[in-house]
BATORKOL-858626 format. One record per atom (N, C-alpha, C): z, x, y; residue in one letter. Coordinates in Angstrom, 3 decimals. Each point is the difference from the previous one (the first is absolute). Example, Ala and Ser with C-alpha at 12.3 -4.5 7.8 and 13.67 -1.06 7.14 Angstrom:
<lofis>
        c3        c1        c2  resn
     7.800    13.190    -5.690     A
     0.000    -0.890     1.190     A
     0.000     0.900     1.200     A
    -0.720    -0.350     1.050     S
     0.060     0.820     1.190     S
     0.730    -0.770     1.090     S
</lofis>
This chain:
<lofis>
        c3        c1        c2  resn
   154.068   151.658    55.855     M
     0.711     1.242     1.567     M
     0.200    -1.550     0.247     M
     1.934     0.112    -0.029     S
     0.419    -0.920     1.457     S
    -0.342     0.063     1.442     S
     0.517    -0.333     0.596     A
    -0.399    -0.290     1.883     A
     0.809     0.975    -0.060     A
     1.048     0.149    -0.561     V
     1.313     0.965     0.843     V
    -0.240     1.657    -0.514     V
    -1.423    -0.177    -1.190     D
    -0.326     1.398     0.067     D
    -1.365     0.131     0.908     D
    -0.987    -0.840     0.296     T
    -0.400     0.449     0.863     T
    -0.077     0.220     1.748     T
     1.414    -0.909     0.366     A
    -0.123     0.186     1.294     A
     0.790     1.494     0.468     A
    -1.062    -0.440     1.069     I
     0.723     1.602     1.405     I
     0.724    -0.133     0.654     I
     0.567     0.711     0.309     S
     1.200    -0.590     0.855     S
    -0.849     0.331     1.590     S
     1.048    -0.670     1.126     P
    -1.005     0.430     1.040     P
     0.435     1.546    -0.064     P
     0.796     0.318     0.286     A
     0.365     1.453    -0.047     A
    -1.125     1.241    -0.168     A
     0.278    -0.454    -1.034     A
    -1.213     0.378    -1.236     A
    -1.776    -0.272     0.360     A
     0.467    -0.772     0.070     D
    -1.842     0.072     1.000     D
     0.182     0.877     1.752     D
     0.944     0.083     1.011     L
     0.107     0.959     0.800     L
    -0.789     1.319     0.014     L
     1.049     0.415    -1.283     A
     0.213     0.733    -0.460     A
    -1.138     1.007    -0.753     A
    -0.460    -0.882    -0.521     A
    -1.893     0.598    -0.118     A
    -0.612    -0.067     0.483     A
    -0.101    -0.813     1.298     V
    -0.988    -0.181     1.602     V
     0.015     1.445     0.431     V
     1.659     0.013     0.015     K
     0.393     1.320     0.382     K
    -1.021     1.179    -0.617     K
     0.394     0.264    -1.156     V
    -0.914     1.047    -0.515     V
    -1.540     0.054     0.687     V
    -0.680    -1.371    -0.138     R
    -0.733     0.165     0.580     R
    -0.269     0.558     1.597     R
     0.464    -0.650     0.519     Q
    -0.323     0.435     1.484     Q
     0.478     1.472    -0.227     Q
     1.181    -0.079    -0.248     Q
    -0.191     2.271     0.036     Q
    -1.374     0.662    -0.143     Q
    -0.289    -0.980    -1.384     A
    -1.455     0.749    -0.302     A
    -1.068     0.098     0.987     A
    -0.341    -1.466     0.498     A
    -0.654    -0.355     1.673     A
    -0.195     0.780     0.994     A
     1.689     0.793     0.384     W
     0.141     0.587     1.165     W
     0.124     1.114    -0.353     W
    -0.327     0.598    -1.433     S
     0.104     1.062    -0.688     S
    -1.693     1.073     0.221     S
    -0.703    -1.879    -0.313     T
    -1.770     0.932     0.036     T
    -0.529    -0.233     1.574     T
    -0.904     1.491     0.074     G
    -0.719     0.138     1.276     G
     0.637     1.006     0.977     G
     0.177    -0.111     1.212     N
     0.965     0.762     0.630     N
     0.619    -0.679     1.391     N
     1.363    -0.646     0.054     Y
     0.307    -1.361     0.472     Y
    -0.044     1.211     1.553     Y
     0.204     0.986    -0.016     A
     0.458     0.776     0.935     A
    -1.271     0.222     1.056     A
    -1.289    -0.082    -0.776     V
    -0.876     0.282     1.096     V
     0.009    -1.792     0.617     V
    -0.005    -0.968    -0.202     V
     0.424    -1.279     1.103     V
     0.496    -0.299     0.808     V
     1.741     0.959    -0.840     G
     1.069    -0.082     1.032     G
     0.559     0.440     0.137     G
    -0.449     1.662     0.715     T
    -0.213     0.737     1.157     T
    -0.951    -1.018     1.389     T
    -0.948    -0.792    -0.445     T
    -0.514    -0.103     1.446     T
     1.122    -1.354     0.676     T
     1.225    -0.804    -1.193     L
     1.039    -0.228     0.673     L
     0.733     0.357     0.826     L
     0.139     1.158     0.313     Q
     1.506     0.871     0.837     Q
     0.155    -1.390     1.171     Q
    -0.659     0.143     0.338     I
     0.460    -0.917     1.540     I
     0.607    -0.979    -0.193     I
     0.290    -0.443    -0.916     V
     1.023    -1.612    -0.318     V
     1.065     0.896    -0.302     V
     0.282     0.900    -1.284     G
     1.305     0.632     0.263     G
     0.647     0.685     1.037     G
    -0.969     0.378     1.086     E
     0.299     0.249     1.228     E
     1.187    -1.307     0.916     E
    -0.970    -0.958    -0.010     N
     0.195    -1.666     0.497     N
     1.055     0.207    -0.473     N
     0.159    -0.126    -1.276     L
     1.263    -0.400    -1.138     L
     1.341     0.526     1.247     L
    -0.088     1.146    -0.175     C
     1.657     0.605     0.028     C
     0.197     0.722     1.132     C
    -0.884    -0.363     1.156     E
    -0.005    -0.971     1.749     E
     0.699    -1.398     0.143     E
    -0.517    -1.295    -1.357     A
     0.747    -0.729     0.200     A
     0.881    -0.158    -0.361     A
     0.727     1.005    -1.012     L
     1.354    -0.775    -0.471     L
     0.488     1.929     0.718     L
    -0.565     0.609     1.640     D
     1.180     0.357     0.557     D
     0.449     1.067    -1.044     D
    -0.001     0.778    -0.613     L
     0.056     1.063    -0.492     L
     0.827     1.295     0.785     L
     1.189     0.076    -0.598     R
     0.861     1.185     0.776     R
    -0.115     1.303    -0.574     R
    -0.441     1.129     0.328     S
    -0.107     0.676    -0.325     S
     1.981     0.646    -1.143     S
     0.056     0.384    -1.116     G
     0.913     0.519    -0.820     G
     0.068    -2.108    -0.979     G
    -0.426    -0.539     0.360     S
    -0.344    -0.909    -1.072     S
    -0.301     0.363    -1.716     S
     0.447    -0.723    -0.721     R
     0.433     0.279    -1.088     R
    -1.343    -1.776    -0.167     R
    -0.824     0.630    -0.841     V
    -1.723    -0.585    -0.227     V
    -0.637    -0.278    -1.134     V
    -0.402    -1.298    -1.075     L
    -0.323     0.519    -1.011     L
    -1.641    -1.161     0.198     L
    -1.258     1.106    -0.286     D
    -0.926    -1.349     0.132     D
     0.005     0.021    -1.871     D
    -0.642    -1.177    -0.203     V
     0.566    -1.021    -0.773     V
    -2.141     0.056    -1.374     V
    -0.453     0.276    -0.428     A
    -1.501    -0.100    -0.209     A
    -0.306     0.778     0.667     A
     0.021     0.660     0.688     A
    -0.288     1.611     1.032     A
    -1.277     0.217    -0.339     A
    -0.773    -0.534    -0.821     G
    -0.968     0.686    -0.040     G
    -0.484     1.855     0.245     G
    -0.662     0.086     0.911     N
    -0.267     1.506     0.199     N
     0.340     0.094     1.446     N
     1.210    -0.798     0.417     G
     0.799     0.525     0.452     G
    -0.289    -0.278     1.760     G
    -0.335    -0.746     0.294     N
    -0.287    -0.578     2.048     N
     1.233    -0.307     0.256     N
     0.451    -1.174    -0.378     A
     1.411    -0.089     0.933     A
     1.332     1.224    -0.527     A
    -0.158     0.780    -1.021     T
     1.099     0.670    -0.491     T
    -0.216     1.584     1.368     T
    -1.764     0.277     0.547     L
    -0.498     0.510     0.574     L
     0.753    -0.410     1.165     L
     0.043    -0.595     0.488     A
     0.280    -0.906     1.271     A
     1.388     0.146     0.084     A
     1.013    -0.804    -0.981     A
     1.212     0.482     0.452     A
     0.107     1.260    -0.225     A
    -0.281     1.124    -0.433     A
     0.733     1.726    -0.554     A
    -0.710     0.481     1.772     A
    -1.111    -0.513     0.821     R
    -0.470     0.235     1.397     R
     1.360    -0.530     1.071     R
     0.407    -0.921    -0.745     R
     0.726    -0.234     0.876     R
     2.075     0.864    -0.473     R
     0.237     0.631    -0.231     Y
     0.782     0.739    -0.551     Y
     0.469    -1.146    -1.266     Y
    -0.001    -0.455    -0.333     C
     0.778    -0.648    -1.239     C
     0.250     1.197    -1.033     C
     0.949    -0.916    -0.801     D
     0.116     0.820    -1.862     D
    -1.381    -1.056    -0.362     D
    -0.589    -0.039    -0.918     V
    -0.630    -0.941    -0.265     V
    -0.594     0.546    -1.564     V
     0.769    -1.287    -0.849     V
    -0.489     0.539    -1.401     V
    -1.042    -0.673    -0.509     V
    -1.301     0.255    -0.708     S
    -1.008    -0.683     0.136     S
    -0.330     0.045    -1.571     S
     0.032    -1.399    -0.686     T
    -0.726    -0.873    -0.920     T
    -0.885    -0.621    -0.706     T
    -0.723     0.223    -1.177     D
    -0.835    -0.965    -0.384     D
    -0.182    -0.084    -1.539     D
    -0.621    -0.686    -0.781     Y
     0.398     0.067    -1.605     Y
    -1.372     0.953    -0.283     Y
    -1.160     0.508     0.740     V
    -1.144     0.601    -0.656     V
     0.560     1.240     1.121     V
     0.237     1.487    -1.093     S
    -0.117     0.941     0.316     S
    -0.892     0.675     0.531     S
    -1.373    -0.507    -0.008     S
    -0.970     0.851     0.483     S
     0.202    -0.202     1.895     S
     0.616    -1.443     0.588     L
    -0.339     0.176     0.756     L
     1.430     0.201     1.114     L
     0.921     0.248    -0.782     L
     0.856     1.514     0.033     L
    -0.315     1.001     0.507     L
    -0.984    -0.005    -0.616     D
    -0.146     1.833     0.160     D
    -0.868    -0.031     0.747     D
    -1.211    -0.861     0.648     A
    -0.821     0.165     0.987     A
     1.053     0.026     1.649     A
     1.482    -1.504    -0.270     G
     0.845    -0.033     1.126     G
     0.397     1.764     0.786     G
     0.481     0.572    -1.654     R
     0.814     1.097     0.370     R
    -0.651     1.123     0.441     R
    -1.351    -0.141    -0.282     A
    -0.875     1.050     0.512     A
    -0.625     0.061     1.478     A
     0.329    -1.722     0.700     R
    -0.290    -0.413     1.122     R
     1.499     0.992     1.008     R
     0.999    -0.311    -0.628     A
     0.927     0.304     0.568     A
     0.549     1.621    -0.129     A
    -0.193     0.373    -0.933     N
    -0.322     1.507    -0.041     N
    -0.766     0.671     1.524     N
    -1.348    -0.654    -0.310     A
    -1.218     0.976     0.903     A
     0.479    -1.115     1.788     A
     1.339    -0.358     0.364     E
     0.364     0.114     0.835     E
     1.309     0.303     0.158     E
     1.143     0.833    -1.313     G
     0.890     0.258     0.291     G
     0.881    -1.032     0.100     G
    -0.043    -1.038    -0.464     L
     1.142    -1.145     0.110     L
     0.466     0.385    -1.572     L
     1.315    -0.165     0.540     A
     1.181    -0.566    -1.749     A
    -0.061    -1.445    -0.033     A
    -0.179     0.181    -1.172     V
     0.276    -1.901    -0.503     V
     0.170     0.523    -1.571     V
     0.413    -0.930    -0.404     Q
     0.378     0.018    -2.148     Q
    -0.761    -1.114    -0.369     Q
    -0.929     0.409    -1.328     F
    -0.560    -0.980    -0.425     F
     0.681    -0.212    -1.141     F
    -0.332    -0.926    -0.215     Q
     1.004    -0.560    -1.637     Q
    -1.137    -1.289    -0.804     Q
    -0.414    -0.027    -1.070     E
    -0.424    -0.888    -0.225     E
     1.026    -1.317     0.013     E
    -0.629    -1.094     0.132     A
     1.166    -0.985    -0.102     A
    -0.558    -1.524    -0.998     A
     0.091    -1.066    -0.026     D
    -0.116    -0.839     0.083     D
     0.009    -1.367     1.177     D
    -0.505    -0.333     0.847     A
     0.863    -0.600     1.175     A
     0.647    -1.387    -0.589     A
     0.082    -0.081    -1.473     E
     0.585    -1.514    -0.473     E
     1.317     0.659    -0.608     E
    -0.312     1.440     0.244     A
     1.820     0.549    -1.425     A
     0.249     1.275     0.990     A
    -0.021     0.003     1.230     L
     0.200     1.258     1.468     L
     1.394     0.839    -0.989     L
    -0.101     1.194    -0.206     P
     1.058     0.621    -0.489     P
     0.792     0.689     0.910     P
     0.596    -0.938     1.253     F
     1.050     0.192     0.825     F
     1.288    -0.698    -0.144     F
     0.714     0.273     0.893     A
     1.297    -0.719    -0.224     A
    -0.210    -1.185     1.374     A
     1.042    -0.744     0.207     D
     0.524    -1.259     0.836     D
    -0.668     0.658     1.381     D
    -0.454    -0.616     1.241     A
     0.233     0.984     0.593     A
    -0.212     0.877     0.640     A
    -0.791     1.009    -0.328     S
    -0.322     1.355    -0.660     S
    -0.952     0.181     1.466     S
    -0.500    -1.298     0.824     F
    -1.018     0.275     1.330     F
    -0.423    -0.197     1.013     F
     0.242     0.592     1.034     D
    -0.007    -0.814     1.765     D
    -1.063    -1.243    -0.507     D
    -0.930     0.879    -0.170     A
    -1.552    -0.550    -0.269     A
    -0.454    -0.322    -1.326     A
    -1.199    -1.004    -0.044     V
    -0.621    -0.073    -1.169     V
    -1.585    -0.830     0.362     V
    -0.729     1.413    -0.396     L
    -1.096    -0.573     0.002     L
    -1.203    -0.473    -0.318     L
    -0.888    -0.358    -0.025     S
    -0.955    -0.119    -1.199     S
    -1.758    -0.421     1.090     S
    -0.996     0.450     0.179     T
    -1.637    -0.244    -0.460     T
    -0.915    -0.815    -0.376     T
    -0.044    -1.070    -0.408     F
    -0.548    -0.211    -1.037     F
     0.009     0.555    -1.243     F
     0.879     0.308    -0.160     G
     1.375     0.274    -1.324     G
    -0.190    -1.263    -0.893     G
     1.328    -0.021     0.331     V
     1.316    -0.723    -0.427     V
    -0.753    -1.732    -0.396     V
    -0.615    -0.240     1.101     M
    -0.591    -1.615    -0.093     M
    -1.374     0.148    -1.741     M
    -0.482     0.851    -0.763     F
    -0.571     0.124    -0.976     F
     0.675    -0.113    -1.210     F
     1.900    -0.286     0.218     T
     0.445     0.124    -1.404     T
    -0.278    -1.090    -0.102     T
     0.525     0.533    -2.301     P
    -0.365    -1.812    -0.334     P
     1.292    -1.176     0.048     P
     1.070     0.705     0.163     N
     1.160    -0.503    -0.073     N
     0.854     0.057     1.977     N
    -0.213    -1.014     0.516     Q
    -0.238     0.261     1.386     Q
     0.984    -0.498     0.344     Q
     1.025    -1.475    -0.680     E
     1.692     0.664    -0.166     E
     1.208     1.333     0.489     E
    -0.832     0.553    -1.252     L
     0.482     0.963    -0.658     L
    -0.155     1.203     0.992     L
    -1.057     0.097     0.606     A
    -0.194     1.156     0.335     A
     0.505    -0.442     2.090     A
    -0.263    -1.493     0.630     A
     0.986    -0.346     0.734     A
     1.172     0.474     0.009     A
     0.994    -0.232    -1.314     S
     1.567     0.127     0.164     S
     0.218     1.979    -0.187     S
    -1.154     0.720    -0.426     E
    -0.019     1.398     0.301     E
     0.390     0.559     1.469     E
    -0.736    -0.551     0.091     L
    -0.455     0.229     1.913     L
     1.150    -0.422     0.843     L
     1.326    -0.757    -0.413     M
     0.718    -1.000     0.575     M
     1.521     0.698    -0.540     M
    -0.554     0.825    -1.331     R
     1.369     0.511    -0.728     R
    -0.002     1.222     1.058     R
    -1.095     1.641    -0.244     V
     0.409     0.827     0.777     V
     0.051     0.277     1.354     V
    -0.445    -1.309     0.347     C
     0.061     0.296     1.328     C
     1.599    -0.425     0.585     C
     0.530     0.906     1.352     R
     1.374    -0.230     0.142     R
     0.159    -1.165     0.776     R
     1.296    -0.460    -0.270     P
    -0.138    -1.288     1.430     P
     0.260     0.648     1.387     P
    -0.995    -1.143     0.614     G
    -0.786     0.751     1.068     G
    -0.919     0.964     0.776     G
    -0.391    -0.181    -1.261     G
    -1.068     1.458    -0.281     G
    -1.459    -1.306    -0.333     G
    -1.064     0.621     0.336     R
    -1.112    -0.875    -0.303     R
    -1.231     0.267    -0.935     R
    -0.937    -1.205    -0.293     I
    -1.027     0.314    -0.371     I
    -0.566    -0.333     0.170     I
    -1.614     1.314     0.018     G
    -1.048    -0.603     0.938     G
    -1.401    -0.162    -0.748     G
    -0.603    -0.920    -0.531     L
    -0.847    -0.307    -0.768     L
    -1.621    -0.337     0.786     L
    -1.335     0.471    -0.256     A
    -0.944    -0.265     0.236     A
    -0.709    -0.465    -1.353     A
    -0.238    -1.451     0.554     N
    -0.679    -0.867    -1.775     N
    -1.201    -0.298     0.788     N
    -1.211    -0.030    -1.198     W
    -1.624    -0.516     0.257     W
     0.872    -1.753     0.255     W
    -0.999    -0.442     0.664     T
     0.224    -1.744     0.359     T
    -0.831    -0.772    -1.429     T
     0.349    -1.036    -0.226     P
    -1.051    -0.571    -0.713     P
    -1.780    -0.805     0.703     P
     0.587     0.277     1.071     E
    -1.783    -0.435     1.023     E
    -0.798     1.396     0.432     E
     1.026     1.251    -0.128     S
    -0.718     1.382     0.501     S
    -1.122     0.482    -0.684     S
    -0.281     0.756     0.409     F
    -1.693     0.751    -1.011     F
     0.641     0.252    -1.281     F
     1.008     1.065    -0.019     I
     0.565     0.234    -1.391     I
     0.435    -1.334    -0.627     I
     0.586    -0.402     0.151     G
     0.170    -1.830    -0.965     G
    -0.809    -0.653     0.147     G
    -1.389    -0.360     0.080     Q
    -1.198     0.180    -0.108     Q
    -0.815     0.356    -0.920     Q
     0.545     1.715     0.239     V
    -0.842     0.478    -1.714     V
     0.828     0.336    -1.157     V
     1.173    -0.321     0.155     F
     0.618    -0.489    -1.016     F
    -0.283    -1.284    -0.780     F
     0.059    -0.913     0.983     K
    -0.994    -1.432    -0.729     K
    -1.132    -0.128    -0.707     K
    -1.072     1.121     0.904     T
    -1.261     0.144    -0.701     T
     0.469     0.177    -1.385     T
     0.825     1.887    -0.700     I
     0.263    -0.033    -0.832     I
     0.527    -1.130    -0.825     I
     0.390    -0.429     0.088     G
     1.207    -1.463    -0.409     G
    -0.985    -0.660    -0.839     G
    -1.658    -0.610     0.737     K
    -0.834    -0.663    -0.321     K
    -0.995     0.232    -1.019     K
     0.286     1.232    -0.074     Y
    -0.808     0.400    -1.478     Y
     0.831     0.735    -0.939     Y
     1.204     0.505     0.665     I
     1.224     0.463    -1.414     I
     1.101    -0.876     0.573     I
     0.736    -0.604    -1.177     A
     0.832    -0.339     0.320     A
     1.453     0.050     0.391     A
     0.112     0.014     0.397     P
     1.764     0.347     0.525     P
     0.878     0.147    -1.461     P
     1.522     1.102     0.475     P
     0.818    -0.902    -2.123     P
     0.840    -0.647     0.883     P
    -0.204    -1.026    -1.792     A
     1.177    -1.432     0.961     A
     1.272     0.179     0.230     A
     0.123    -0.788     0.314     G
     1.639    -0.141     0.451     G
     0.385     1.648     1.761     G
    -1.162     0.710     0.490     V
     0.279     0.661     0.817     V
    -0.088    -0.400     1.201     V
     0.611     0.206     1.270     K
    -0.105    -0.929     1.010     K
    -0.966     0.410     0.706     K
    -0.529     0.009     0.352     S
    -0.967     0.915     1.228     S
     0.617     0.494     1.032     S
    -0.820     1.648    -0.277     P
     0.917     1.170     1.217     P
     0.111    -0.629     1.208     P
    -1.581    -0.573     0.174     A
     0.458    -0.696     2.270     A
     0.293    -1.043    -0.019     A
     1.374    -0.272    -1.174     L
     0.669    -1.012     0.543     L
     1.288     0.786     0.998     L
    -0.285     1.415    -0.192     W
     1.045     0.953     0.597     W
    -0.538    -0.061     1.872     W
    -0.801     0.094     0.257     G
    -0.921    -0.439     1.135     G
     0.516    -1.366     0.824     G
     0.428    -1.223    -0.557     T
     0.494    -1.240     0.644     T
     1.851     0.579     0.303     T
    -0.193    -0.606     1.004     E
     1.269    -0.436     0.353     E
     1.490    -0.936    -0.719     E
    -0.765    -0.302    -0.108     A
     0.582    -1.693    -1.601     A
     1.001     0.589    -0.966     A
    -1.762     0.883    -0.742     R
     1.191     0.544    -1.074     R
     0.188     1.625    -0.029     R
     0.486     0.673     1.120     L
     0.917     0.943     0.657     L
     1.213    -0.404     0.567     L
    -0.045    -1.777    -0.097     A
     1.641    -0.473     0.189     A
     0.609    -0.005    -1.009     A
    -1.216    -0.817    -1.678     E
     0.770    -0.142    -0.884     E
     0.208     1.392    -0.634     E
    -0.660     1.136     0.661     L
     0.745     1.211    -0.962     L
     1.124     0.802     0.566     L
    -0.319     0.052     0.939     L
     0.670     0.853     0.184     L
     1.487    -0.688     1.916     L
    -0.448    -0.931     0.538     G
     1.022    -1.328     0.243     G
     1.287    -0.064    -0.125     G
     0.384    -0.158    -1.400     S
     1.506     0.195     0.284     S
     0.300     1.526     0.043     S
     0.212     0.834     0.346     G
     0.440     0.996     0.358     G
    -0.010     0.468     1.112     G
    -0.966    -0.499     0.813     A
    -0.407     0.500     1.076     A
     0.920    -1.236     1.160     A
     0.275     1.583     1.090     K
     0.126    -0.244     1.391     K
    -1.129    -0.631     0.893     K
    -0.453     0.215    -0.113     R
    -1.706    -0.335     0.075     R
    -1.156     0.626     0.359     R
    -1.168    -1.268    -0.711     I
    -1.435     0.869    -0.382     I
    -1.184    -0.548     1.592     I
    -0.660     1.075     0.365     E
    -0.399     0.592     0.459     E
    -1.551    -0.057    -0.563     E
    -1.338    -0.857     0.232     A
    -1.104     0.062    -0.348     A
    -0.801     0.431     0.426     A
    -0.775     0.420     1.016     K
    -1.575    -0.103     0.878     K
    -1.394     0.710    -0.947     K
    -0.997    -0.583     0.595     K
    -1.480    -0.248    -0.957     K
    -0.321     1.292     1.048     K
    -0.982     0.513    -1.062     R
    -0.648     1.514     0.739     R
    -1.493    -0.524    -0.395     R
    -0.576     1.475    -0.055     D
    -1.245     0.121    -0.544     D
     0.022     1.245    -0.256     D
    -0.191     0.600    -1.368     F
    -0.822     1.582    -0.071     F
    -1.656    -0.435    -0.221     F
     0.269     1.071     0.610     V
    -1.704    -0.122     0.281     V
    -0.947     1.294    -1.236     V
    -0.430    -0.346    -0.406     F
    -0.942     0.497    -0.643     F
    -1.308     0.173     0.286     F
    -0.201     1.819     0.140     R
    -1.316     0.544     0.650     R
    -0.684     1.098    -1.688     R
    -1.109    -0.236    -0.072     Y
    -1.054     0.165    -0.769     Y
    -1.223     0.379     0.214     Y
    -0.960     0.670    -0.384     R
    -1.227     0.392     0.502     R
    -0.556    -1.405    -0.005     R
     0.159    -1.108    -1.273     S
    -1.251    -0.874    -0.299     S
     1.313    -0.898    -1.010     S
    -0.341    -1.138    -0.131     P
     0.574    -0.617    -0.401     P
    -0.066     0.411    -1.390     P
    -1.275     0.657    -0.268     A
    -0.388     0.077    -1.226     A
     0.827     1.698    -0.502     A
    -0.084     0.800     0.447     H
     1.532     1.113     0.145     H
     0.855    -0.627    -0.163     H
     0.557    -1.249     0.611     F
     1.567    -0.544    -0.565     F
     0.276    -0.370    -0.937     F
    -1.491    -0.728    -0.550     V
     0.136    -0.400    -1.834     V
     0.121     1.495    -0.776     V
    -0.956     0.613     0.846     E
     0.238     2.172    -0.605     E
     1.032    -0.075    -0.813     E
     0.810     0.191     1.195     V
     1.390     0.616     0.145     V
     0.999    -0.482    -0.120     V
     0.253    -1.558    -0.349     F
     1.101    -0.947    -0.748     F
    -1.001     0.825    -1.804     F
    -1.104    -0.942    -0.121     R
    -0.182     0.512    -1.544     R
     0.647     0.886    -1.359     R
     0.080     1.151     1.177     A
     0.064     1.080    -0.356     A
     1.160     0.509     0.051     A
     0.819    -0.452     0.801     Y
     1.642     0.262     0.294     Y
     0.925    -0.972    -0.218     Y
    -0.859    -0.910     0.126     Y
     1.210    -1.184     0.766     Y
     0.614    -0.796    -1.468     Y
     0.937     0.464    -1.038     G
    -0.082    -0.479    -0.956     G
    -0.572    -1.234    -0.442     G
     1.265    -1.048     0.684     P
    -0.416    -1.660    -0.163     P
    -1.175     0.103    -0.262     P
    -0.852     0.852     0.637     M
    -1.800    -0.608     0.703     M
    -0.699     0.300    -1.356     M
     0.762     1.249    -0.252     N
    -0.478     1.543    -1.354     N
    -0.330    -1.329    -0.991     N
     1.530    -0.163     0.082     K
     0.153    -0.528    -1.951     K
    -1.219    -1.918     0.604     K
    -0.575    -0.113     0.806     A
    -0.170    -1.555     0.116     A
    -1.554     0.229    -0.476     A
    -1.068     1.452     1.114     F
    -0.711     0.226    -0.630     F
    -0.868     0.614    -1.679     F
     1.392     0.341    -0.788     A
    -0.394     0.362    -0.994     A
     0.398    -0.876    -0.959     A
     0.349    -0.930     0.392     A
     0.634    -1.498    -0.967     A
    -1.460    -0.995     0.088     A
    -0.592     0.129     0.571     L
    -1.494    -0.729     0.718     L
    -1.271     1.618    -0.217     L
    -0.876    -1.544    -0.675     E
    -0.665     0.617    -0.335     E
    -1.984    -0.751     0.062     E
    -0.965     0.331    -0.032     G
    -1.514    -0.441     0.257     G
     0.155    -1.404     0.751     G
    -0.374    -1.218     0.266     D
    -0.048    -0.663     1.033     D
     1.760    -0.288     0.710     D
     1.021     0.416    -0.262     R
     1.658    -0.823    -0.075     R
     0.266     1.099     1.474     R
    -0.541     1.119    -0.444     Q
     0.115     1.451     0.386     Q
    -0.622    -0.114     1.626     Q
    -1.771    -0.506    -0.050     A
    -0.487    -0.114     1.168     A
     0.641    -1.212     0.718     A
     0.288    -0.927    -0.528     A
     0.171    -1.356     0.056     A
     1.653     1.059     1.447     A
     1.324     0.436    -0.779     F
     1.116     0.174     0.989     F
    -0.581     0.729     0.598     F
    -1.161     1.290     0.273     H
    -0.298     1.126     1.096     H
    -0.706    -1.652     1.169     H
    -0.338    -0.520    -0.520     G
    -0.844    -1.016     1.324     G
     1.135    -0.927     0.524     G
     1.083    -0.012    -0.703     D
     1.147    -1.187     0.868     D
     0.272     1.053     0.842     D
     0.761     1.493    -0.175     L
     0.723     0.495     0.406     L
    -0.504     0.669     1.232     L
    -1.817     0.418     0.017     M
    -0.745    -0.098     0.759     M
     0.116    -0.734     1.581     M
    -0.162    -1.248    -0.738     A
    -0.349    -1.515     0.807     A
     1.426    -0.161     0.615     A
     1.506     0.404    -0.385     L
     1.268    -0.078     0.464     L
    -0.272     1.113     1.276     L
    -0.321     1.279    -0.267     I
     0.020     0.972     1.170     I
    -0.962     0.090     0.885     I
    -0.928    -0.430    -0.048     E
    -1.773    -0.300     0.275     E
     0.957    -1.124     1.624     E
     0.467    -1.397    -1.051     S
     0.616    -0.686     0.914     S
     0.974     0.110     1.031     S
     0.924     1.205    -0.466     R
     1.153     0.355     1.450     R
    -0.286     1.596     0.747     R
    -1.162     0.192    -0.235     N
    -0.317     1.198     0.666     N
    -0.648    -0.321     1.484     N
     1.490     0.301     0.331     R
    -0.815     0.621     1.205     R
    -0.485     0.684     1.269     R
    -0.930     0.927    -0.811     S
     0.242     0.972     0.402     S
    -1.280    -0.119     1.291     S
    -1.459    -0.461    -0.626     G
    -1.110    -0.301     1.500     G
    -1.337     0.760    -0.715     G
     1.123     0.870    -1.245     D
    -1.432     0.950     0.069     D
    -0.052     0.374    -1.505     D
    -0.064     1.104    -0.407     Q
    -0.521     0.329    -1.642     Q
     1.454     0.414    -0.862     Q
     1.191     0.288     1.041     T
     1.304     0.317    -0.359     T
     1.001    -1.371    -0.630     T
     1.110     0.399    -0.375     L
     1.202    -0.937    -0.604     L
     0.678     0.254     1.515     L
     0.468    -1.170     1.132     V
     1.281    -0.121    -0.266     V
     0.817    -1.089    -0.327     V
     0.818    -0.045    -0.602     L
     0.170    -1.743    -0.969     L
     1.471     0.347     0.549     L
     0.637    -0.623     0.541     P
     1.173    -1.020    -0.106     P
     0.992    -0.257    -1.428     P
     0.968     0.661     0.109     S
     0.349    -1.159    -0.867     S
     1.620    -0.232     0.193     S
     0.786    -0.869    -0.159     E
     1.264    -1.075     0.901     E
     1.077     1.120    -1.254     E
     0.982     0.224     0.397     Y
     0.967     0.084    -0.327     Y
     1.178    -0.568     0.415     Y
     1.359     0.045    -0.648     L
     1.396    -0.347     0.393     L
     1.034     1.046     0.223     L
     0.087     0.655     1.501     E
     0.966     0.929     0.116     E
     1.045    -0.635     0.000     E
     1.617     0.458    -1.047     V
     1.085    -0.966     0.046     V
     1.298     1.126     0.183     V
     0.077    -0.570     0.405     V
     1.661     0.766     0.433     V
     1.690    -1.353    -1.072     V
     0.646     0.882    -0.235     V
     1.392    -0.903    -0.658     V
     0.830     0.625     0.724     V
     0.863    -0.561     0.346     E
     1.100     0.150     0.373     E
     1.546    -0.121    -1.318     E
     0.254     1.203    -0.729     R
     1.014    -0.006    -0.651     R
     1.286    -0.939    -0.421     R
     0.114    -1.433     0.022     K
     2.215    -0.313     0.000     K
     0.322     1.488    -0.047     K
</lofis>
């Protein structure tokens, strides 16, 4: 077999990575974790200064934190994700509050909307996990109208969650050729991804505080419901699984500021507002 026959194009690699990622995020039930992050969506909508009647798109919306926050401000919201079960969870939340939201399955790298369709485009801890960062960024810009705004919440590399993914990577090698999701939490990378189409980019570091019954409770919940963590534990056995668990507990305990048996753990993220040219 020739070198040409065995070569795999970068596009094919990224497509395969996306399939595996979709399977990971479909595992467990991210909505259990996602619901605790609601305050991030509320803060992001305030940072964007959303106005009622604005047409808003939530990309990689999960179970709809930013979606609900925008809908509570009387915006016309379309909520998208490539995991249908998460959209179902978001739909149930919207229905419970009597909020009118359109839910649509969609890939963040190929959004099924016309150019300049939305006044605001949001993503909280979502689009940052796309394997093709450049393509996802270009899609955010494409569907946002000139003068509109893009709002993002992205974990930083130094954050607790950034270090959780680094710990996972110590035991399970990340896919070759795929840039770290945490780069979305740096101003330099955001300028590379969005700068050419932006009139301005404002980035502010904030903390989300994880509050659980104990460090062990956090690991229990994330192991059961957070897809990447669930997959990592399932892929490891015996001593390696025990070592992984030990490293996670050490990381958590080193950052726990509760002073008692509970967990009060801040994780830094970058709150980003981009004004479209």
